[in-house]
Backbone atoms as SQL, in Angstrom:
CREATE TABLE atoms (id INTEGER PRIMARY KEY, chain TEXT, resi INTEGER, resn TEXT, atom TEXT, x REAL, y REAL, z REAL);
INSERT INTO atoms VALUES
  (1, 'A', 1, 'MET', 'N', 0.132, -13.171, -5.984),
  (2, 'A', 1, 'MET', 'CA', 0.040, -12.181, -4.939),
  (3, 'A', 1, 'MET', 'C', 0.871, -10.941, -5.284),
  (4, 'A', 2, 'ASP', 'N', 0.557, -10.342, -6.364),
  (5, 'A', 2, 'ASP', 'CA', 1.273, -9.159, -6.836),
  (6, 'A', 2, 'ASP', 'C', 1.107, -7.984, -5.872),
  (7, 'A', 3, 'ILE', 'N', -0.057, -7.890, -5.250),
  (8, 'A', 3, 'ILE', 'CA', -0.315, -6.768, -4.340),
  (9, 'A', 3, 'ILE', 'C', 0.617, -6.834, -3.131),
  (10, 'A', 4, 'LEU', 'N', 0.969, -8.048, -2.705),
  (11, 'A', 4, 'LEU', 'CA', 1.896, -8.184, -1.580),
  (12, 'A', 4, 'LEU', 'C', 3.274, -7.658, -1.949),
  (13, 'A', 5, 'ASN', 'N', 3.721, -7.928, -3.162),
  (14, 'A', 5, 'ASN', 'CA', 5.013, -7.415, -3.623),
  (15, 'A', 5, 'ASN', 'C', 4.991, -5.895, -3.714),
  (16, 'A', 6, 'GLU', 'N', 3.880, -5.349, -4.180),
  (17, 'A', 6, 'GLU', 'CA', 3.740, -3.893, -4.252),
  (18, 'A', 6, 'GLU', 'C', 3.788, -3.275, -2.850),
  (19, 'A', 7, 'ALA', 'N', 3.126, -3.919, -1.902),
  (20, 'A', 7, 'ALA', 'CA', 3.111, -3.417, -0.529),
  (21, 'A', 7, 'ALA', 'C', 4.507, -3.465, 0.083),
  (22, 'A', 8, 'LEU', 'N', 5.243, -4.531, -0.175),
  (23, 'A', 8, 'LEU', 'CA', 6.604, -4.630, 0.348),
  (24, 'A', 8, 'LEU', 'C', 7.509, -3.572, -0.265),
  (25, 'A', 9, 'ALA', 'N', 7.353, -3.331, -1.563),
  (26, 'A', 9, 'ALA', 'CA', 8.159, -2.306, -2.229),
  (27, 'A', 9, 'ALA', 'C', 7.819, -0.924, -1.679),
  (28, 'A', 10, 'PHE', 'N', 6.544, -0.672, -1.443),
  (29, 'A', 10, 'PHE', 'CA', 6.123, 0.615, -0.881),
  (30, 'A', 10, 'PHE', 'C', 6.693, 0.806, 0.519),
  (31, 'A', 11, 'GLU', 'N', 6.667, -0.249, 1.306),
  (32, 'A', 11, 'GLU', 'CA', 7.158, -0.175, 2.676),
  (33, 'A', 11, 'GLU', 'C', 8.660, 0.140, 2.720),
  (34, 'A', 12, 'GLN', 'N', 9.402, -0.364, 1.745),
  (35, 'A', 12, 'GLN', 'CA', 10.845, -0.171, 1.728),
  (36, 'A', 12, 'GLN', 'C', 11.274, 1.102, 1.011),
  (37, 'A', 13, 'ALA', 'N', 10.331, 1.805, 0.390),
  (38, 'A', 13, 'ALA', 'CA', 10.658, 3.034, -0.332),
  (39, 'A', 13, 'ALA', 'C', 11.082, 4.125, 0.652),
  (40, 'A', 14, 'LYS', 'N', 11.982, 4.965, 0.205),
  (41, 'A', 14, 'LYS', 'CA', 12.450, 6.069, 1.050),
  (42, 'A', 14, 'LYS', 'C', 11.373, 7.148, 1.098),
  (43, 'A', 15, 'MET', 'N', 11.084, 7.614, 2.299),
  (44, 'A', 15, 'MET', 'CA', 10.019, 8.589, 2.478),
  (45, 'A', 15, 'MET', 'C', 10.536, 9.935, 2.997),
  (46, 'A', 16, 'LYS', 'N', 11.838, 10.137, 2.977),
  (47, 'A', 16, 'LYS', 'CA', 12.401, 11.393, 3.472),
  (48, 'A', 16, 'LYS', 'C', 12.492, 12.411, 2.349),
  (49, 'A', 17, 'ASN', 'N', 12.462, 13.660, 2.722),
  (50, 'A', 17, 'ASN', 'CA', 12.607, 14.779, 1.780),
  (51, 'A', 17, 'ASN', 'C', 11.581, 14.741, 0.652),
  (52, 'A', 18, 'MET', 'N', 10.347, 14.477, 0.997),
  (53, 'A', 18, 'MET', 'CA', 9.278, 14.423, -0.001),
  (54, 'A', 18, 'MET', 'C', 8.576, 15.775, -0.073),
  (55, 'A', 19, 'SER', 'N', 8.198, 16.139, -1.286),
  (56, 'A', 19, 'SER', 'CA', 7.413, 17.358, -1.453),
  (57, 'A', 19, 'SER', 'C', 5.971, 17.064, -1.039),
  (58, 'A', 20, 'THR', 'N', 5.179, 18.100, -0.957),
  (59, 'A', 20, 'THR', 'CA', 3.771, 17.925, -0.580),
  (60, 'A', 20, 'THR', 'C', 3.048, 17.034, -1.573),
  (61, 'A', 21, 'SER', 'N', 3.275, 17.248, -2.847),
  (62, 'A', 21, 'SER', 'CA', 2.600, 16.427, -3.857),
  (63, 'A', 21, 'SER', 'C', 3.068, 14.978, -3.779),
  (64, 'A', 22, 'ASP', 'N', 4.343, 14.754, -3.460),
  (65, 'A', 22, 'ASP', 'CA', 4.840, 13.385, -3.293),
  (66, 'A', 22, 'ASP', 'C', 4.171, 12.703, -2.108),
  (67, 'A', 23, 'ARG', 'N', 3.960, 13.454, -1.026),
  (68, 'A', 23, 'ARG', 'CA', 3.291, 12.887, 0.152),
  (69, 'A', 23, 'ARG', 'C', 1.843, 12.536, -0.161),
  (70, 'A', 24, 'VAL', 'N', 1.185, 13.365, -0.956),
  (71, 'A', 24, 'VAL', 'CA', -0.204, 13.083, -1.339),
  (72, 'A', 24, 'VAL', 'C', -0.260, 11.804, -2.176),
  (73, 'A', 25, 'VAL', 'N', 0.646, 11.680, -3.129),
  (74, 'A', 25, 'VAL', 'CA', 0.694, 10.488, -3.973),
  (75, 'A', 25, 'VAL', 'C', 0.987, 9.255, -3.126),
  (76, 'A', 26, 'ALA', 'N', 1.928, 9.361, -2.202),
  (77, 'A', 26, 'ALA', 'CA', 2.268, 8.238, -1.331),
  (78, 'A', 26, 'ALA', 'C', 1.088, 7.856, -0.441),
  (79, 'A', 27, 'SER', 'N', 0.363, 8.842, 0.039),
  (80, 'A', 27, 'SER', 'CA', -0.800, 8.573, 0.876),
  (81, 'A', 27, 'SER', 'C', -1.892, 7.840, 0.097),
  (82, 'A', 28, 'ARG', 'N', -2.114, 8.257, -1.114),
  (83, 'A', 28, 'ARG', 'CA', -3.126, 7.585, -1.954),
  (84, 'A', 28, 'ARG', 'C', -2.708, 6.157, -2.281),
  (85, 'A', 29, 'GLU', 'N', -1.433, 5.960, -2.546),
  (86, 'A', 29, 'GLU', 'CA', -0.928, 4.617, -2.822),
  (87, 'A', 29, 'GLU', 'C', -1.059, 3.736, -1.581),
  (88, 'A', 30, 'ALA', 'N', -0.752, 4.286, -0.414),
  (89, 'A', 30, 'ALA', 'CA', -0.896, 3.527, 0.829),
  (90, 'A', 30, 'ALA', 'C', -2.345, 3.120, 1.052),
  (91, 'A', 31, 'LYS', 'N', -3.256, 4.029, 0.803),
  (92, 'A', 31, 'LYS', 'CA', -4.679, 3.723, 0.968),
  (93, 'A', 31, 'LYS', 'C', -5.111, 2.622, 0.007),
  (94, 'A', 32, 'ARG', 'N', -4.661, 2.703, -1.234),
  (95, 'A', 32, 'ARG', 'CA', -5.005, 1.681, -2.233),
  (96, 'A', 32, 'ARG', 'C', -4.480, 0.314, -1.793),
  (97, 'A', 33, 'LEU', 'N', -3.249, 0.272, -1.317),
  (98, 'A', 33, 'LEU', 'CA', -2.659, -0.993, -0.887),
  (99, 'A', 33, 'LEU', 'C', -3.379, -1.551, 0.332),
  (100, 'A', 34, 'ILE', 'N', -3.697, -0.701, 1.291),
  (101, 'A', 34, 'ILE', 'CA', -4.391, -1.156, 2.496),
  (102, 'A', 34, 'ILE', 'C', -5.757, -1.736, 2.154),
  (103, 'A', 35, 'LEU', 'N', -6.493, -1.062, 1.299),
  (104, 'A', 35, 'LEU', 'CA', -7.816, -1.568, 0.926),
  (105, 'A', 35, 'LEU', 'C', -7.724, -2.882, 0.156),
  (106, 'A', 36, 'ALA', 'N', -6.727, -3.007, -0.710),
  (107, 'A', 36, 'ALA', 'CA', -6.545, -4.252, -1.464),
  (108, 'A', 36, 'ALA', 'C', -6.152, -5.398, -0.530),
  (109, 'A', 37, 'LEU', 'N', -5.259, -5.131, 0.401),
  (110, 'A', 37, 'LEU', 'CA', -4.866, -6.165, 1.360),
  (111, 'A', 37, 'LEU', 'C', -6.034, -6.547, 2.260),
  (112, 'A', 38, 'ASN', 'N', -6.870, -5.582, 2.602),
  (113, 'A', 38, 'ASN', 'CA', -8.049, -5.871, 3.423),
  (114, 'A', 38, 'ASN', 'C', -9.012, -6.792, 2.684),
  (115, 'A', 39, 'GLU', 'N', -9.164, -6.591, 1.387),
  (116, 'A', 39, 'GLU', 'CA', -10.037, -7.468, 0.600),
  (117, 'A', 39, 'GLU', 'C', -9.501, -8.898, 0.591),
  (118, 'A', 40, 'ILE', 'N', -8.190, -9.048, 0.454),
  (119, 'A', 40, 'ILE', 'CA', -7.582, -10.380, 0.491),
  (120, 'A', 40, 'ILE', 'C', -7.827, -11.013, 1.857),
  (121, 'A', 41, 'TYR', 'N', -7.654, -10.237, 2.915),
  (122, 'A', 41, 'TYR', 'CA', -7.878, -10.737, 4.271),
  (123, 'A', 41, 'TYR', 'C', -9.320, -11.209, 4.440),
  (124, 'A', 42, 'LYS', 'N', -10.276, -10.411, 3.964),
  (125, 'A', 42, 'LYS', 'CA', -11.682, -10.779, 4.127),
  (126, 'A', 42, 'LYS', 'C', -12.019, -12.063, 3.372),
  (127, 'A', 43, 'LYS', 'N', -11.450, -12.216, 2.185),
  (128, 'A', 43, 'LYS', 'CA', -11.701, -13.452, 1.411),
  (129, 'A', 43, 'LYS', 'C', -11.118, -14.667, 2.115),
  (130, 'A', 44, 'ASN', 'N', -9.900, -14.525, 2.658),
  (131, 'A', 44, 'ASN', 'CA', -9.257, -15.644, 3.338),
  (132, 'A', 44, 'ASN', 'C', -9.899, -15.942, 4.684),
  (133, 'A', 45, 'LYS', 'N', -10.463, -14.938, 5.322),
  (134, 'A', 45, 'LYS', 'CA', -11.109, -15.115, 6.617),
  (135, 'A', 45, 'LYS', 'C', -12.349, -16.001, 6.482),
  (136, 'A', 46, 'ARG', 'N', -13.042, -15.896, 5.358),
  (137, 'A', 46, 'ARG', 'CA', -14.269, -16.666, 5.141),
  (138, 'A', 46, 'ARG', 'C', -13.974, -18.150, 4.911),
  (139, 'A', 47, 'LEU', 'N', -12.777, -18.459, 4.478),
  (140, 'A', 47, 'LEU', 'CA', -12.456, -19.856, 4.169),
  (141, 'A', 47, 'LEU', 'C', -12.245, -20.683, 5.367);
């Protein structure tokens, strides 16, 4: 469950004093993590 560790690390990352480009990168990373976690949820829901 590497994606879970990535999500936890992202959640604990400091988000203050970010530049615009940093916010864009963080937003894209958040979207990637959310979609990956959603796929895991959908697979486990079927079981």
